C-alpha positions as CSV (number, residue, x, y, z in Angstrom):
1,X,0.2,0.2,-0.3
2,X,2.0,3.2,-1.0
3,X,2.6,5.8,2.0
4,X,0.4,9.0,1.3
5,X,1.0,10.3,5.1
6,X,2.9,13.5,5.5
7,X,6.6,13.2,6.6
8,X,5.6,15.5,9.3
9,X,3.2,14.3,10.9
10,X,3.4,11.8,14.0
11,X,3.3,7.8,13.5
12,X,3.3,5.7,16.3
13,X,4.7,2.2,14.8
14,X,3.1,-0.5,16.3
15,X,4.5,-2.6,13.2
16,X,7.1,-0.4,11.7
17,X,6.2,-2.7,8.7
18,X,3.0,-2.5,9.1
19,X,0.8,-1.8,5.4
20,X,-2.2,0.4,6.9
21,X,-2.7,3.1,9.1
22,X,-5.0,3.6,12.0
23,X,-6.0,7.3,12.6
24,X,-8.4,7.1,15.8
25,X,-10.1,10.2,17.4
26,X,-12.8,12.8,16.3
27,X,-10.5,15.9,15.2
28,X,-8.5,14.4,12.4
29,X,-5.9,16.9,12.2
30,X,-4.8,16.7,15.4
31,X,-5.4,12.3,15.8
32,X,-1.7,10.3,16.1
33,X,-1.3,8.1,13.1
34,X,-1.3,4.2,14.2
35,X,1.2,1.9,11.6
36,X,-0.5,-1.8,12.0
37,X,-0.5,-4.6,10.0
38,X,-3.8,-5.2,8.3
39,X,-3.4,-9.2,8.9
40,X,-3.2,-9.1,12.5
41,X,-6.0,-6.6,12.5
42,X,-8.4,-9.1,10.2
43,X,-7.0,-12.4,11.9
44,X,-8.2,-11.1,16.0
45,X,-11.2,-8.8,14.9
46,X,-14.2,-10.1,12.1
47,X,-15.1,-6.3,12.4
48,X,-11.3,-5.3,10.6
49,X,-11.9,-7.6,8.7
50,X,-14.3,-6.6,6.9
51,X,-13.1,-3.0,7.0
52,X,-10.0,-4.4,5.3
53,X,-11.8,-7.0,2.9
54,X,-13.0,-4.1,0.6
55,X,-17.2,-4.1,1.8
56,X,-16.1,-0.4,3.7
57,X,-15.5,2.3,2.1
58,X,-12.3,2.9,4.6
59,X,-10.4,0.6,2.0
60,X,-11.2,2.3,-1.3
61,X,-7.7,4.1,-0.7
62,X,-4.5,4.2,0.7
63,X,-5.6,7.2,3.5
64,X,-5.3,6.1,7.0
65,X,-8.5,4.3,8.1
66,X,-10.3,6.7,10.2
67,X,-11.7,5.7,13.4
68,X,-13.8,8.8,14.8
69,X,-15.5,7.5,17.5
70,X,-12.4,5.5,19.3
71,X,-10.3,7.6,21.9
72,X,-6.5,7.6,20.5
73,X,-4.9,6.3,23.3
74,X,-7.3,3.1,23.5
75,X,-6.7,2.4,20.1
76,X,-3.5,2.1,20.7
77,X,-3.4,0.3,23.3
78,X,-5.7,-2.3,21.3
79,X,-3.3,-2.4,18.7
80,X,-0.5,-3.3,20.9
81,X,-2.3,-6.0,22.2
82,X,-3.0,-7.6,19.3
83,X,0.5,-7.0,18.1
84,X,2.1,-8.9,21.4
85,X,4.1,-5.4,22.0
86,X,4.7,-5.7,25.3
87,X,3.7,-8.1,28.7
88,X,3.9,-3.9,30.4
89,X,1.2,-2.5,28.2
90,X,-1.4,-1.8,30.4
91,X,1.2,-0.1,33.3
92,X,-0.1,3.3,33.3
93,X,-4.0,1.8,32.7
94,X,-6.4,2.2,35.5
95,X,-9.6,1.1,36.2
96,X,-12.3,2.9,34.3
97,X,-10.1,3.1,30.9
98,X,-9.6,-0.8,31.5
99,X,-13.7,-0.8,31.5
100,X,-13.5,1.5,28.7
101,X,-10.7,-0.8,26.6
102,X,-13.5,-3.4,27.3
103,X,-15.7,-1.6,26.0
104,X,-13.6,-1.1,22.6
105,X,-12.8,-4.7,22.3
106,X,-16.4,-5.6,22.7
107,X,-16.8,-3.4,19.4
108,X,-14.7,-5.0,17.6
109,X,-15.1,-8.3,18.4
110,X,-11.4,-9.1,19.3
111,X,-12.2,-9.6,23.5
112,X,-11.1,-13.0,23.1
113,X,-8.2,-12.2,21.4
114,X,-7.4,-9.7,24.0
115,X,-8.6,-11.5,27.1
116,X,-5.3,-13.2,28.5
117,X,-3.7,-10.0,28.3
118,X,-6.8,-8.6,31.1
119,X,-6.2,-11.5,32.9
120,X,-3.1,-11.1,33.9
121,X,-3.8,-7.9,34.8
122,X,-6.8,-8.4,37.1
123,X,-4.7,-10.8,38.7
124,X,-2.0,-8.4,39.3
125,X,-4.7,-5.3,40.4
126,X,-6.6,-7.2,42.9
127,X,-6.1,-4.7,45.3
128,X,-8.3,-2.3,43.2
129,X,-11.0,-4.2,45.0
130,X,-10.2,-1.1,48.1
131,X,-10.8,1.3,45.5
132,X,-13.7,3.7,44.4
133,X,-14.7,2.2,41.3
134,X,-13.4,-1.0,42.1
135,X,-16.9,-2.5,40.9
136,X,-16.0,-2.1,37.5
137,X,-14.0,-5.3,37.8
138,X,-17.1,-6.7,37.4
139,X,-17.8,-5.5,34.2
140,X,-14.1,-6.0,32.9
141,X,-14.4,-9.7,34.1
142,X,-17.7,-10.6,32.3
143,X,-16.9,-8.9,29.1
144,X,-13.7,-10.9,28.6
145,X,-15.3,-13.4,29.8
146,X,-12.8,-14.3,32.5
147,X,-14.6,-17.5,35.4
148,X,-12.0,-18.0,37.9
149,X,-11.4,-14.1,38.1
150,X,-15.1,-13.0,38.0
151,X,-15.6,-15.1,41.0
152,X,-12.5,-13.9,42.9
153,X,-13.5,-10.1,42.5
154,X,-17.0,-10.6,43.5
155,X,-16.0,-12.8,46.6
156,X,-13.3,-9.6,47.4
157,X,-16.3,-6.8,47.0
158,X,-18.4,-8.9,49.1
159,X,-15.8,-9.1,51.8
160,X,-14.4,-5.8,51.4
161,X,-16.7,-3.3,50.2
162,X,-20.3,-5.2,51.6
163,X,-23.5,-3.2,50.8
164,X,-21.1,-0.3,49.4
165,X,-21.1,-2.0,45.4
166,X,-22.8,0.6,43.2
167,X,-24.6,-1.7,40.1
168,X,-24.9,1.6,38.4
169,X,-20.9,2.3,38.4
170,X,-20.0,-1.3,37.6
171,X,-22.2,-1.4,34.8
172,X,-19.7,1.1,33.1
173,X,-22.8,3.4,31.2
174,X,-23.6,-0.2,29.2
175,X,-26.5,-3.0,29.1
176,X,-23.3,-5.7,28.7
177,X,-24.1,-7.3,32.8
178,X,-27.1,-9.6,33.3
179,X,-29.7,-7.5,35.1
180,X,-30.2,-10.7,37.7
181,X,-26.4,-10.5,38.2
182,X,-27.3,-7.4,40.2
183,X,-29.9,-9.2,42.5
184,X,-28.1,-12.2,42.6
185,X,-25.1,-9.9,43.8
186,X,-27.5,-8.0,46.8
187,X,-29.0,-11.8,47.8
188,X,-25.3,-12.2,48.6
189,X,-24.4,-9.7,50.7
190,X,-27.4,-10.0,52.7
191,X,-26.4,-13.6,52.9
192,X,-23.5,-13.9,54.5
193,X,-23.7,-10.9,56.2
194,X,-27.1,-12.2,58.3
195,X,-24.8,-15.4,58.5
196,X,-22.1,-13.1,60.7
197,X,-24.7,-11.1,63.2
198,X,-25.6,-14.6,64.1
199,X,-22.5,-15.6,65.4
200,X,-23.8,-12.1,67.9
201,X,-27.1,-13.9,68.4
202,X,-28.5,-15.2,71.3
203,X,-29.5,-18.4,69.8
204,X,-26.0,-18.7,68.9
205,X,-24.3,-22.0,70.1
206,X,-21.4,-19.8,71.7
207,X,-23.7,-17.5,73.7
208,X,-25.3,-21.0,75.1
209,X,-22.2,-22.2,76.0
210,X,-21.4,-18.9,78.2
211,X,-24.4,-18.8,79.5
212,X,-25.0,-23.0,79.7
213,X,-29.3,-21.8,80.0
214,X,-31.1,-21.3,76.8
215,X,-33.6,-19.6,79.0
216,X,-31.1,-16.7,79.1
217,X,-32.1,-14.1,76.6
218,X,-31.2,-11.0,78.0
219,X,-29.3,-9.5,80.2
220,X,-31.9,-8.6,82.5
221,X,-32.1,-12.4,82.8
222,X,-28.7,-13.2,83.4
223,X,-28.9,-10.5,86.3
224,X,-31.9,-11.9,87.6
225,X,-31.3,-15.6,87.7
226,X,-29.4,-16.9,90.3
227,X,-28.7,-20.8,89.7
228,X,-26.2,-22.2,92.5
229,X,-25.5,-25.4,90.6
230,X,-24.7,-23.5,87.8
231,X,-22.8,-20.0,89.0
232,X,-21.2,-20.4,91.9
233,X,-19.2,-16.8,92.4
234,X,-21.6,-15.0,91.6
235,X,-19.5,-13.1,88.3
236,X,-21.7,-13.9,85.2
237,X,-23.7,-11.1,85.2
238,X,-20.5,-8.8,85.3
239,X,-18.8,-11.1,82.5
240,X,-22.1,-10.9,79.7
241,X,-22.4,-6.9,80.9
242,X,-18.7,-6.7,79.7
243,X,-18.9,-8.5,76.7
244,X,-21.9,-6.6,75.6
245,X,-20.1,-3.3,76.3
246,X,-17.2,-4.5,74.4
247,X,-19.6,-5.3,71.2
248,X,-21.3,-2.1,71.8
249,X,-18.2,0.2,71.9
250,X,-17.4,-1.7,68.7
251,X,-20.6,-0.9,67.1
252,X,-21.3,-4.4,66.4
253,X,-24.2,-4.3,69.1
254,X,-26.8,-3.2,68.2
255,X,-26.1,-4.3,64.5
256,X,-24.5,-1.7,62.5
257,X,-24.2,-1.8,58.9
258,X,-20.2,-2.7,58.5
259,X,-18.2,-5.3,55.7
260,X,-17.6,-8.2,56.3
261,X,-13.9,-7.3,56.4
262,X,-14.7,-4.8,59.3
263,X,-17.0,-6.6,61.1
264,X,-13.8,-9.5,61.1
265,X,-11.7,-6.8,62.6
266,X,-13.9,-5.4,65.3
267,X,-14.6,-8.8,66.9
268,X,-10.9,-9.2,66.9
269,X,-10.7,-6.5,68.8
270,X,-12.7,-7.5,71.6
271,X,-10.5,-7.4,74.9
272,X,-9.9,-11.0,76.6
273,X,-11.5,-11.9,79.7
274,X,-10.0,-12.4,82.9
275,X,-10.5,-15.6,84.9
276,X,-11.5,-13.3,88.8
277,X,-9.1,-14.1,91.6
278,X,-12.3,-14.9,93.4
279,X,-13.4,-17.5,91.6
280,X,-11.7,-20.7,92.9
281,X,-14.4,-22.9,91.3
282,X,-13.3,-25.0,87.7
283,X,-16.9,-26.0,87.1
284,X,-18.1,-22.4,87.3
285,X,-20.0,-20.8,84.4
286,X,-18.4,-17.9,84.7
287,X,-14.8,-20.2,83.6
288,X,-17.1,-20.0,80.3
289,X,-16.4,-17.0,79.8
290,X,-12.4,-17.0,78.9
291,X,-13.1,-18.9,76.3
292,X,-15.5,-16.6,74.7
293,X,-13.6,-14.2,72.0
294,X,-11.9,-17.2,71.2
295,X,-15.5,-19.2,70.4
296,X,-16.6,-16.1,68.5
297,X,-13.1,-15.3,66.6
298,X,-12.9,-18.8,65.4
299,X,-16.8,-18.7,64.3
300,X,-16.6,-15.4,62.8
301,X,-13.0,-16.9,60.5
302,X,-15.2,-19.6,59.7
303,X,-18.0,-17.7,58.6
304,X,-15.6,-15.4,56.3
305,X,-14.2,-18.7,55.2
306,X,-16.9,-19.4,53.7
307,X,-17.8,-16.6,51.3
308,X,-17.8,-17.3,48.0
309,X,-17.8,-15.2,45.0
310,X,-20.6,-15.4,42.3
311,X,-20.4,-18.1,39.4
312,X,-20.1,-16.5,36.0
313,X,-21.4,-19.3,33.6
314,X,-24.6,-19.3,36.5
315,X,-25.0,-15.1,36.2
316,X,-25.3,-15.9,32.3
317,X,-27.7,-18.6,32.5
318,X,-30.1,-17.5,34.8
319,X,-30.2,-14.2,32.3
320,X,-30.6,-16.1,29.0
321,X,-32.2,-19.7,30.3
322,X,-29.8,-21.5,28.2
323,X,-28.1,-24.2,30.0
324,X,-24.2,-23.8,31.2
325,X,-21.4,-25.7,32.5
326,X,-19.5,-24.0,35.6
327,X,-16.0,-23.6,34.7
328,X,-15.2,-23.1,38.3
329,X,-16.2,-25.2,40.9
330,X,-18.9,-23.7,43.8
331,X,-21.4,-24.6,46.0
332,X,-25.4,-24.3,44.5
333,X,-28.2,-23.7,45.5
334,X,-26.6,-20.4,48.6
335,X,-28.9,-17.4,47.2
């Protein structure tokens, strides 16, 4: 192909031996030229293949192919990925730009060609879940069909940003994500948070181990029930009240909206209980209080290990009704 580009124009040589130039951006006079290989673009993208096979007017001359609706930086990034230029192409790319890149890849039907690069980036940047706007990782892993990363991202969001995930932000102004996915995520949030809250419930085994009598359901009951066969030193009410105060100080009682990780960390902050010097009875109920924090921490830790992200294949199946085989092993029927 004859090169009619001006010598003064800056050409980004993705492929220095490339046979075509792309000119992305709304303003042609200020848009960069990107030299690429038509063969590589055609193999990676059916859309580019159609453009370069004579079906579109862009191929009727040797002039650069205009892409006025596309961001120059993202087009350059896409070309670098498709030409396998470097493993570090996403070094300066933030989560919003990566979501925009997903939209561009979907437009040119080349998500498969770029998925391995995006997968590596997501795996390296899982700490993004702590940042505002991190829910866009749901969108990114969905568009590039990354089932393991999708499950891991949703798991971390459930733990780190419980009840703080905006599905409007996650959707990235697009209509790609299944509507039922949003409902499933909120049900998962409620399910796991309820499980943790039940660890503080009077009906929880940790409480019955502490009180040893299921009839105790309030501080009032503890303070006004005397059973010489269960509590022989009278310190049980003191322990129980101290424990409830420790919960209240950390906003664990009454219940407050916390992320799952905040919940777990605040449980760990509860002070250890000491055995009263005046208690000399090995069988006294108050001695159970010595293990109360240990029991609660262990129980919450177990609940946290049970937190599981969403399955990408199940999410898609629920939306379109087409049966799919789950590519990531997980529990079923939880929410």
